[in-house]
A tleap script that builds the chain and sets N, CA, C and O, in Angstrom:
source leaprc.protein.ff14SB
mol = sequence {
  NLEU LYS ASN LEU GLN LYS THR ASP PRO ASP
  PHE TYR LYS TYR LEU GLU GLU ASN ASP LYS
  LYS LEU LEU GLN PHE HIE GLU SER ASP ASP
  GLU ASP ASP GLU GLY SER VAL THR HIE GLU
  LEU PRO ASP LYS LEU GLU VAL ASP SER GLU
  GLU SER ASP PHE GLU ALA GLU GLY ASP GLU
  LYS PRO SER ARG SER SER ASN ALA VAL THR
  LEU ALA LEU VAL GLU GLU TRP ARG ASN GLU
  LEU VAL SER ASN PRO SER PRO LYS SER ILE
  THR ARG ALA VAL ASP LEU PHE HIE ALA ALA
  LEU ASP ARG VAL THR GLY GLU GLU ASN SER
  ALA CPHE
}
set mol.1.N position { 130.486 121.349 103.446 }
set mol.1.CA position { 129.768 121.270 102.186 }
set mol.1.C position { 130.697 121.432 100.995 }
set mol.1.O position { 130.476 120.858 99.928 }
set mol.2.N position { 131.714 122.205 101.196 }
set mol.2.CA position { 132.674 122.361 100.102 }
set mol.2.C position { 133.352 121.029 99.814 }
set mol.2.O position { 133.647 120.703 98.664 }
set mol.3.N position { 133.590 120.273 100.864 }
set mol.3.CA position { 134.190 118.956 100.705 }
set mol.3.C position { 133.228 118.022 99.966 }
set mol.3.O position { 133.659 117.207 99.150 }
set mol.4.N position { 131.938 118.138 100.247 }
set mol.4.CA position { 130.938 117.324 99.554 }
set mol.4.C position { 130.915 117.657 98.071 }
set mol.4.O position { 130.775 116.771 97.228 }
set mol.5.N position { 131.050 118.906 97.768 }
set mol.5.CA position { 131.050 119.327 96.366 }
set mol.5.C position { 132.241 118.718 95.621 }
set mol.5.O position { 132.142 118.409 94.434 }
set mol.6.N position { 133.351 118.549 96.316 }
set mol.6.CA position { 134.532 117.959 95.683 }
set mol.6.C position { 134.443 116.435 95.617 }
set mol.6.O position { 134.826 115.831 94.615 }
set mol.7.N position { 133.936 115.818 96.684 }
set mol.7.CA position { 133.931 114.356 96.742 }
set mol.7.C position { 132.784 113.735 95.969 }
set mol.7.O position { 132.945 112.675 95.363 }
set mol.8.N position { 131.620 114.384 95.983 }
set mol.8.CA position { 130.459 113.815 95.291 }
set mol.8.C position { 129.704 114.930 94.566 }
set mol.8.O position { 128.661 115.379 95.040 }
set mol.9.N position { 130.221 115.377 93.429 }
set mol.9.CA position { 129.608 116.505 92.731 }
set mol.9.C position { 128.198 116.206 92.224 }
set mol.9.O position { 127.369 117.112 92.143 }
set mol.10.N position { 127.919 114.956 91.885 }
set mol.10.CA position { 126.575 114.618 91.405 }
set mol.10.C position { 125.535 114.797 92.506 }
set mol.10.O position { 124.457 115.342 92.271 }
set mol.11.N position { 125.867 114.336 93.705 }
set mol.11.CA position { 124.946 114.478 94.823 }
set mol.11.C position { 124.771 115.949 95.191 }
set mol.11.O position { 123.660 116.391 95.485 }
set mol.12.N position { 125.857 116.697 95.175 }
set mol.12.CA position { 125.788 118.119 95.473 }
set mol.12.C position { 124.896 118.832 94.459 }
set mol.12.O position { 124.105 119.701 94.828 }
set mol.13.N position { 125.021 118.472 93.198 }
set mol.13.CA position { 124.190 119.068 92.154 }
set mol.13.C position { 122.727 118.706 92.375 }
set mol.13.O position { 121.837 119.537 92.191 }
set mol.14.N position { 122.485 117.461 92.770 }
set mol.14.CA position { 121.121 117.023 93.058 }
set mol.14.C position { 120.523 117.857 94.193 }
set mol.14.O position { 119.375 118.293 94.112 }
set mol.15.N position { 121.308 118.076 95.251 }
set mol.15.CA position { 120.817 118.884 96.361 }
set mol.15.C position { 120.548 120.319 95.927 }
set mol.15.O position { 119.563 120.917 96.359 }
set mol.16.N position { 121.388 120.869 95.098 }
set mol.16.CA position { 121.172 122.232 94.610 }
set mol.16.C position { 119.867 122.336 93.840 }
set mol.16.O position { 119.144 123.324 93.966 }
set mol.17.N position { 119.567 121.333 93.054 }
set mol.17.CA position { 118.366 121.374 92.224 }
set mol.17.C position { 117.097 121.064 93.008 }
set mol.17.O position { 116.044 121.631 92.717 }
set mol.18.N position { 117.176 120.180 93.991 }
set mol.18.CA position { 115.965 119.692 94.641 }
set mol.18.C position { 115.727 120.216 96.052 }
set mol.18.O position { 114.574 120.382 96.450 }
set mol.19.N position { 116.765 120.476 96.809 }
set mol.19.CA position { 116.563 120.892 98.196 }
set mol.19.C position { 117.677 121.837 98.634 }
set mol.19.O position { 118.647 121.425 99.271 }
set mol.20.N position { 117.521 123.096 98.286 }
set mol.20.CA position { 118.553 124.089 98.597 }
set mol.20.C position { 118.645 124.374 100.090 }
set mol.20.O position { 119.684 124.833 100.566 }
set mol.21.N position { 117.573 124.109 100.837 }
set mol.21.CA position { 117.605 124.370 102.277 }
set mol.21.C position { 118.665 123.523 102.975 }
set mol.21.O position { 119.270 123.963 103.953 }
set mol.22.N position { 118.886 122.327 102.482 }
set mol.22.CA position { 119.906 121.479 103.090 }
set mol.22.C position { 121.301 122.052 102.904 }
set mol.22.O position { 122.186 121.820 103.727 }
set mol.23.N position { 121.494 122.779 101.852 }
set mol.23.CA position { 122.806 123.355 101.593 }
set mol.23.C position { 123.007 124.687 102.304 }
set mol.23.O position { 124.133 125.180 102.370 }
set mol.24.N position { 121.939 125.284 102.838 }
set mol.24.CA position { 122.024 126.604 103.448 }
set mol.24.C position { 121.899 126.550 104.968 }
set mol.24.O position { 121.311 127.448 105.571 }
set mol.25.N position { 122.433 125.529 105.580 }
set mol.25.CA position { 122.358 125.473 107.035 }
set mol.25.C position { 123.625 126.052 107.641 }
set mol.25.O position { 124.679 126.116 107.007 }
set mol.26.N position { 123.483 126.471 108.889 }
set mol.26.CA position { 124.613 127.020 109.634 }
set mol.26.C position { 124.778 126.184 110.890 }
set mol.26.O position { 123.869 125.443 111.263 }
set mol.27.N position { 125.909 126.292 111.538 }
set mol.27.CA position { 126.135 125.504 112.744 }
set mol.27.C position { 125.160 125.880 113.843 }
set mol.27.O position { 124.858 125.047 114.697 }
set mol.28.N position { 124.664 127.095 113.851 }
set mol.28.CA position { 123.711 127.501 114.877 }
set mol.28.C position { 122.362 126.827 114.684 }
set mol.28.O position { 121.551 126.813 115.610 }
set mol.29.N position { 122.100 126.272 113.514 }
set mol.29.CA position { 120.846 125.569 113.271 }
set mol.29.C position { 120.779 124.260 114.040 }
set mol.29.O position { 119.690 123.712 114.215 }
set mol.30.N position { 121.897 123.751 114.499 }
set mol.30.CA position { 121.912 122.503 115.246 }
set mol.30.C position { 121.329 122.668 116.641 }
set mol.30.O position { 120.872 121.691 117.234 }
set mol.31.N position { 121.336 123.871 117.169 }
set mol.31.CA position { 120.815 124.117 118.502 }
set mol.31.C position { 119.298 124.245 118.455 }
set mol.31.O position { 118.707 124.402 117.386 }
set mol.32.N position { 118.683 124.176 119.619 }
set mol.32.CA position { 117.235 124.331 119.709 }
set mol.32.C position { 116.832 125.740 119.304 }
set mol.32.O position { 117.608 126.684 119.455 }
set mol.33.N position { 115.615 125.878 118.789 }
set mol.33.CA position { 115.111 127.186 118.394 }
set mol.33.C position { 114.827 128.073 119.600 }
set mol.33.O position { 114.781 129.297 119.472 }
set mol.34.N position { 114.639 127.472 120.759 }
set mol.34.CA position { 114.290 128.228 121.950 }
set mol.34.C position { 115.506 128.877 122.590 }
set mol.34.O position { 115.351 129.609 123.567 }
set mol.35.N position { 116.659 128.652 122.102 }
set mol.35.CA position { 117.871 129.177 122.708 }
set mol.35.C position { 118.675 128.028 123.265 }
set mol.35.O position { 118.351 126.859 123.052 }
set mol.36.N position { 119.715 128.370 123.972 }
set mol.36.CA position { 120.554 127.307 124.521 }
set mol.36.C position { 120.051 126.927 125.903 }
set mol.36.O position { 120.492 127.483 126.909 }
set mol.37.N position { 119.142 125.994 125.946 }
set mol.37.CA position { 118.598 125.495 127.195 }
set mol.37.C position { 119.406 124.264 127.587 }
set mol.37.O position { 119.546 123.322 126.807 }
set mol.38.N position { 119.932 124.285 128.802 }
set mol.38.CA position { 120.705 123.140 129.257 }
set mol.38.C position { 119.955 122.422 130.356 }
set mol.38.O position { 119.177 123.023 131.098 }
set mol.39.N position { 120.194 121.157 130.448 }
set mol.39.CA position { 119.579 120.349 131.484 }
set mol.39.C position { 120.394 120.482 132.758 }
set mol.39.O position { 121.619 120.364 132.736 }
set mol.40.N position { 119.707 120.728 133.870 }
set mol.40.CA position { 120.398 120.847 135.145 }
set mol.40.C position { 120.128 119.608 135.978 }
set mol.40.O position { 118.995 119.131 136.050 }
set mol.41.N position { 121.169 119.090 136.605 }
set mol.41.CA position { 121.037 117.915 137.449 }
set mol.41.C position { 120.383 118.287 138.768 }
set mol.41.O position { 120.581 119.395 139.266 }
set mol.42.N position { 119.606 117.376 139.339 }
set mol.42.CA position { 119.014 117.661 140.647 }
set mol.42.C position { 120.089 117.647 141.732 }
set mol.42.O position { 121.164 117.074 141.554 }
set mol.43.N position { 119.776 118.294 142.867 }
set mol.43.CA position { 120.739 118.352 143.963 }
set mol.43.C position { 120.992 116.980 144.574 }
set mol.43.O position { 122.118 116.658 144.952 }
set mol.44.N position { 119.934 116.172 144.669 }
set mol.44.CA position { 120.064 114.864 145.295 }
set mol.44.C position { 119.540 113.803 144.335 }
set mol.44.O position { 118.422 113.912 143.833 }
set mol.45.N position { 120.341 112.787 144.084 }
set mol.45.CA position { 119.933 111.703 143.205 }
set mol.45.C position { 119.278 110.599 144.016 }
set mol.45.O position { 119.695 110.307 145.136 }
set mol.46.N position { 118.246 109.988 143.442 }
set mol.46.CA position { 117.591 108.872 144.102 }
set mol.46.C position { 118.239 107.580 143.629 }
set mol.46.O position { 118.498 107.396 142.440 }
set mol.47.N position { 118.496 106.691 144.579 }
set mol.47.CA position { 119.138 105.424 144.263 }
set mol.47.C position { 118.193 104.303 144.650 }
set mol.47.O position { 117.622 104.316 145.740 }
set mol.48.N position { 118.025 103.324 143.756 }
set mol.48.CA position { 117.200 102.165 144.069 }
set mol.48.C position { 117.913 101.297 145.087 }
set mol.48.O position { 119.141 101.221 145.121 }
set mol.49.N position { 117.119 100.654 145.904 }
set mol.49.CA position { 117.725 99.736 146.862 }
set mol.49.C position { 118.070 98.428 146.167 }
set mol.49.O position { 117.507 98.104 145.122 }
set mol.50.N position { 118.984 97.690 146.744 }
set mol.50.CA position { 119.381 96.401 146.178 }
set mol.50.C position { 118.220 95.413 146.224 }
set mol.50.O position { 118.142 94.508 145.393 }
set mol.51.N position { 117.322 95.579 147.184 }
set mol.51.CA position { 116.198 94.660 147.323 }
set mol.51.C position { 115.225 94.788 146.164 }
set mol.51.O position { 114.520 93.832 145.841 }
set mol.52.N position { 115.176 95.949 145.538 }
set mol.52.CA position { 114.230 96.132 144.441 }
set mol.52.C position { 114.588 95.278 143.236 }
set mol.52.O position { 113.738 95.021 142.383 }
set mol.53.N position { 115.849 94.833 143.158 }
set mol.53.CA position { 116.241 93.957 142.054 }
set mol.53.C position { 115.588 92.590 142.163 }
set mol.53.O position { 115.406 91.906 141.155 }
set mol.54.N position { 115.234 92.186 143.375 }
set mol.54.CA position { 114.679 90.858 143.583 }
set mol.54.C position { 113.165 90.863 143.727 }
set mol.54.O position { 112.556 89.798 143.826 }
set mol.55.N position { 112.553 92.025 143.741 }
set mol.55.CA position { 111.106 92.103 143.873 }
set mol.55.C position { 110.453 91.746 142.554 }
set mol.55.O position { 110.919 92.142 141.486 }
set mol.56.N position { 109.376 90.998 142.639 }
set mol.56.CA position { 108.662 90.587 141.429 }
set mol.56.C position { 107.773 91.723 140.965 }
set mol.56.O position { 107.085 92.363 141.760 }
set mol.57.N position { 107.799 91.957 139.685 }
set mol.57.CA position { 106.928 92.969 139.108 }
set mol.57.C position { 105.724 92.263 138.518 }
set mol.57.O position { 105.854 91.182 137.943 }
set mol.58.N position { 104.573 92.856 138.654 }
set mol.58.CA position { 103.332 92.216 138.232 }
set mol.58.C position { 103.211 91.985 136.742 }
set mol.58.O position { 102.599 90.998 136.334 }
set mol.59.N position { 103.769 92.853 135.907 }
set mol.59.CA position { 103.564 92.730 134.471 }
set mol.59.C position { 104.594 91.824 133.796 }
set mol.59.O position { 104.578 91.701 132.571 }
set mol.60.N position { 105.482 91.192 134.550 }
set mol.60.CA position { 106.482 90.333 133.928 }
set mol.60.C position { 105.958 88.937 133.620 }
set mol.60.O position { 106.453 88.288 132.699 }
set mol.61.N position { 104.971 88.461 134.368 }
set mol.61.CA position { 104.470 87.112 134.150 }
set mol.61.C position { 103.485 87.103 132.988 }
set mol.61.O position { 102.506 87.848 132.999 }
set mol.62.N position { 103.734 86.276 132.002 }
set mol.62.CA position { 102.770 86.185 130.914 }
set mol.62.C position { 101.540 85.417 131.368 }
set mol.62.O position { 101.630 84.483 132.165 }
set mol.63.N position { 100.426 85.813 130.862 }
set mol.63.CA position { 99.171 85.169 131.206 }
set mol.63.C position { 99.018 83.892 130.391 }
set mol.63.O position { 98.980 83.938 129.161 }
set mol.64.N position { 98.929 82.760 131.069 }
set mol.64.CA position { 98.781 81.489 130.360 }
set mol.64.C position { 97.334 81.250 129.956 }
set mol.64.O position { 97.072 80.479 129.033 }
set mol.65.N position { 96.401 81.889 130.623 }
set mol.65.CA position { 94.997 81.636 130.314 }
set mol.65.C position { 94.635 82.096 128.906 }
set mol.65.O position { 93.764 81.500 128.272 }
set mol.66.N position { 95.289 83.146 128.405 }
set mol.66.CA position { 94.979 83.617 127.057 }
set mol.66.C position { 95.565 82.702 125.996 }
set mol.66.O position { 95.088 82.699 124.862 }
set mol.67.N position { 96.595 81.920 126.337 }
set mol.67.CA position { 97.239 81.030 125.385 }
set mol.67.C position { 96.951 79.566 125.678 }
set mol.67.O position { 97.598 78.687 125.109 }
set mol.68.N position { 96.001 79.290 126.548 }
set mol.68.CA position { 95.716 77.915 126.931 }
set mol.68.C position { 95.083 77.173 125.765 }
set mol.68.O position { 94.138 77.653 125.139 }
set mol.69.N position { 95.620 76.001 125.492 }
set mol.69.CA position { 95.091 75.159 124.423 }
set mol.69.C position { 94.344 74.014 125.082 }
set mol.69.O position { 94.912 73.242 125.854 }
set mol.70.N position { 93.080 73.919 124.769 }
set mol.70.CA position { 92.258 72.855 125.331 }
set mol.70.C position { 92.005 71.796 124.274 }
set mol.70.O position { 92.238 72.015 123.085 }
set mol.71.N position { 91.524 70.645 124.722 }
set mol.71.CA position { 91.188 69.583 123.773 }
set mol.71.C position { 90.075 70.032 122.832 }
set mol.71.O position { 90.056 69.653 121.660 }
set mol.72.N position { 89.157 70.833 123.340 }
set mol.72.CA position { 88.070 71.336 122.494 }
set mol.72.C position { 88.626 72.221 121.381 }
set mol.72.O position { 88.151 72.168 120.247 }
set mol.73.N position { 89.621 73.025 121.701 }
set mol.73.CA position { 90.243 73.886 120.698 }
set mol.73.C position { 90.974 73.055 119.654 }
set mol.73.O position { 90.885 73.339 118.459 }
set mol.74.N position { 91.692 72.038 120.093 }
set mol.74.CA position { 92.402 71.165 119.159 }
set mol.74.C position { 91.408 70.455 118.247 }
set mol.74.O position { 91.646 70.327 117.046 }
set mol.75.N position { 90.309 70.000 118.807 }
set mol.75.CA position { 89.273 69.326 118.010 }
set mol.75.C position { 88.666 70.286 116.988 }
set mol.75.O position { 88.381 69.898 115.855 }
set mol.76.N position { 88.473 71.537 117.394 }
set mol.76.CA position { 87.943 72.549 116.474 }
set mol.76.C position { 88.909 72.786 115.320 }
set mol.76.O position { 88.486 72.887 114.168 }
set mol.77.N position { 90.202 72.875 115.621 }
set mol.77.CA position { 91.199 73.071 114.563 }
set mol.77.C position { 91.265 71.866 113.636 }
set mol.77.O position { 91.411 72.017 112.423 }
set mol.78.N position { 91.155 70.662 114.210 }
set mol.78.CA position { 91.190 69.445 113.403 }
set mol.78.C position { 90.000 69.409 112.461 }
set mol.78.O position { 90.150 69.089 111.282 }
set mol.79.N position { 88.819 69.735 112.973 }
set mol.79.CA position { 87.613 69.752 112.131 }
set mol.79.C position { 87.739 70.781 111.015 }
set mol.79.O position { 87.301 70.535 109.891 }
set mol.80.N position { 88.322 71.911 111.312 }
set mol.80.CA position { 88.514 72.944 110.292 }
set mol.80.C position { 89.456 72.455 109.196 }
set mol.80.O position { 89.223 72.707 108.014 }
set mol.81.N position { 90.514 71.759 109.586 }
set mol.81.CA position { 91.451 71.218 108.595 }
set mol.81.C position { 90.802 70.147 107.727 }
set mol.81.O position { 91.062 70.072 106.526 }
set mol.82.N position { 89.960 69.321 108.334 }
set mol.82.CA position { 89.308 68.242 107.580 }
set mol.82.C position { 88.237 68.807 106.655 }
set mol.82.O position { 88.155 68.415 105.491 }
set mol.83.N position { 87.423 69.718 107.159 }
set mol.83.CA position { 86.304 70.233 106.365 }
set mol.83.C position { 86.720 71.292 105.355 }
set mol.83.O position { 86.167 71.349 104.257 }
set mol.84.N position { 87.681 72.126 105.708 }
set mol.84.CA position { 88.077 73.221 104.829 }
set mol.84.C position { 89.595 73.395 104.893 }
set mol.84.O position { 90.082 74.275 105.603 }
set mol.85.N position { 90.344 72.576 104.166 }
set mol.85.CA position { 91.808 72.679 104.232 }
set mol.85.C position { 92.355 73.848 103.415 }
set mol.85.O position { 93.016 73.649 102.396 }
set mol.86.N position { 92.071 75.060 103.870 }
set mol.86.CA position { 92.554 76.257 103.177 }
set mol.86.C position { 94.013 76.510 103.551 }
set mol.86.O position { 94.489 76.012 104.571 }
set mol.87.N position { 94.717 77.276 102.736 }
set mol.87.CA position { 96.112 77.603 103.082 }
set mol.87.C position { 96.232 78.288 104.445 }
set mol.87.O position { 97.212 78.084 105.161 }
set mol.88.N position { 95.241 79.091 104.798 }
set mol.88.CA position { 95.269 79.787 106.083 }
set mol.88.C position { 95.186 78.795 107.241 }
set mol.88.O position { 95.931 78.910 108.214 }
set mol.89.N position { 94.281 77.822 107.139 }
set mol.89.CA position { 94.130 76.862 108.230 }
set mol.89.C position { 95.333 75.923 108.311 }
set mol.89.O position { 95.728 75.521 109.405 }
set mol.90.N position { 95.913 75.574 107.172 }
set mol.90.CA position { 97.107 74.722 107.169 }
set mol.90.C position { 98.289 75.471 107.783 }
set mol.90.O position { 99.048 74.905 108.570 }
set mol.91.N position { 98.442 76.741 107.421 }
set mol.91.CA position { 99.518 77.557 107.992 }
set mol.91.C position { 99.358 77.679 109.500 }
set mol.91.O position { 100.335 77.579 110.241 }
set mol.92.N position { 98.124 77.896 109.958 }
set mol.92.CA position { 97.871 78.004 111.393 }
set mol.92.C position { 98.219 76.693 112.097 }
set mol.92.O position { 98.818 76.704 113.172 }
set mol.93.N position { 97.843 75.563 111.493 }
set mol.93.CA position { 98.139 74.265 112.097 }
set mol.93.C position { 99.649 74.034 112.192 }
set mol.93.O position { 100.140 73.530 113.203 }
set mol.94.N position { 100.376 74.399 111.150 }
set mol.94.CA position { 101.835 74.236 111.167 }
set mol.94.C position { 102.456 75.143 112.227 }
set mol.94.O position { 103.363 74.727 112.947 }
set mol.95.N position { 101.970 76.382 112.324 }
set mol.95.CA position { 102.481 77.303 113.343 }
set mol.95.C position { 102.208 76.772 114.752 }
set mol.95.O position { 103.060 76.873 115.635 }
set mol.96.N position { 101.019 76.210 114.954 }
set mol.96.CA position { 100.683 75.649 116.261 }
set mol.96.C position { 101.557 74.443 116.581 }
set mol.96.O position { 101.971 74.254 117.725 }
set mol.97.N position { 101.834 73.633 115.572 }
set mol.97.CA position { 102.704 72.481 115.762 }
set mol.97.C position { 104.105 72.930 116.169 }
set mol.97.O position { 104.705 72.362 117.081 }
set mol.98.N position { 104.617 73.939 115.498 }
set mol.98.CA position { 105.949 74.458 115.831 }
set mol.98.C position { 105.956 75.060 117.239 }
set mol.98.O position { 106.935 74.913 117.970 }
set mol.99.N position { 104.874 75.734 117.617 }
set mol.99.CA position { 104.790 76.304 118.961 }
set mol.99.C position { 104.785 75.193 120.005 }
set mol.99.O position { 105.395 75.327 121.066 }
set mol.100.N position { 104.095 74.097 119.700 }
set mol.100.CA position { 104.073 72.965 120.625 }
set mol.100.C position { 105.465 72.352 120.756 }
set mol.100.O position { 105.888 71.999 121.857 }
set mol.101.N position { 106.173 72.225 119.644 }
set mol.101.CA position { 107.540 71.694 119.695 }
set mol.101.C position { 108.456 72.610 120.495 }
set mol.101.O position { 109.281 72.141 121.279 }
set mol.102.N position { 108.310 73.908 120.296 }
set mol.102.CA position { 109.117 74.866 121.050 }
set mol.102.C position { 108.834 74.745 122.539 }
set mol.102.O position { 109.742 74.833 123.365 }
set mol.103.N position { 107.582 74.546 122.868 }
set mol.103.CA position { 107.181 74.429 124.274 }
set mol.103.C position { 107.786 73.173 124.904 }
set mol.103.O position { 108.246 73.203 126.045 }
set mol.104.N position { 107.780 72.075 124.151 }
set mol.104.CA position { 108.282 70.812 124.680 }
set mol.104.C position { 109.801 70.828 124.799 }
set mol.104.O position { 110.351 70.363 125.797 }
set mol.105.N position { 110.479 71.361 123.790 }
set mol.105.CA position { 111.942 71.354 123.798 }
set mol.105.C position { 112.525 72.497 124.609 }
set mol.105.O position { 113.695 72.450 124.987 }
set mol.106.N position { 111.735 73.517 124.881 }
set mol.106.CA position { 112.223 74.661 125.637 }
set mol.106.C position { 113.017 75.634 124.802 }
set mol.106.O position { 113.623 76.558 125.345 }
set mol.107.N position { 113.032 75.453 123.517 }
set mol.107.CA position { 113.750 76.347 122.618 }
set mol.107.C position { 112.744 77.131 121.805 }
set mol.107.O position { 111.627 76.678 121.554 }
set mol.108.N position { 113.166 78.318 121.401 }
set mol.108.CA position { 112.320 79.106 120.520 }
set mol.108.C position { 112.993 79.139 119.172 }
set mol.108.O position { 114.047 79.755 119.009 }
set mol.109.N position { 112.390 78.482 118.207 }
set mol.109.CA position { 112.983 78.361 116.882 }
set mol.109.C position { 112.218 79.261 115.935 }
set mol.109.O position { 111.092 78.947 115.551 }
set mol.110.N position { 112.818 80.377 115.553 }
set mol.110.CA position { 112.143 81.344 114.690 }
set mol.110.C position { 112.385 81.069 113.218 }
set mol.110.O position { 111.990 81.877 112.378 }
set mol.111.N position { 113.019 79.960 112.877 }
set mol.111.CA position { 113.312 79.653 111.481 }
set mol.111.C position { 112.072 79.192 110.735 }
set mol.111.O position { 112.070 79.153 109.504 }
set mol.112.N position { 111.023 78.843 111.459 }
set mol.112.CA position { 109.828 78.322 110.786 }
set mol.112.C position { 108.854 79.398 110.483 }
set mol.112.O position { 107.794 79.129 109.917 }
savepdb mol mol.pdb
quit
């Protein structure tokens, strides 16, 4: 802190005026309040088998049914654009178009 007072006296003055607790810390404040509790390693470590790297996990596959685009959905979006061309519906249509392009090209372009 003495070094801070020399290198940045304005900041040190600010701390003195606004938050004196920050200036009154001790090295023992860095430790836990409960005392010096250390983590102890277990006697035996568990190791994953090599086969587990190749096992499929159930939550890795994205559900396509929630993102399925049907002709009825496209027709609904088209009707919305024709009947009520609001900025929200136009933005949604552009986003859907970009998603379709990403799907076809296999690239994910986040610039849009």
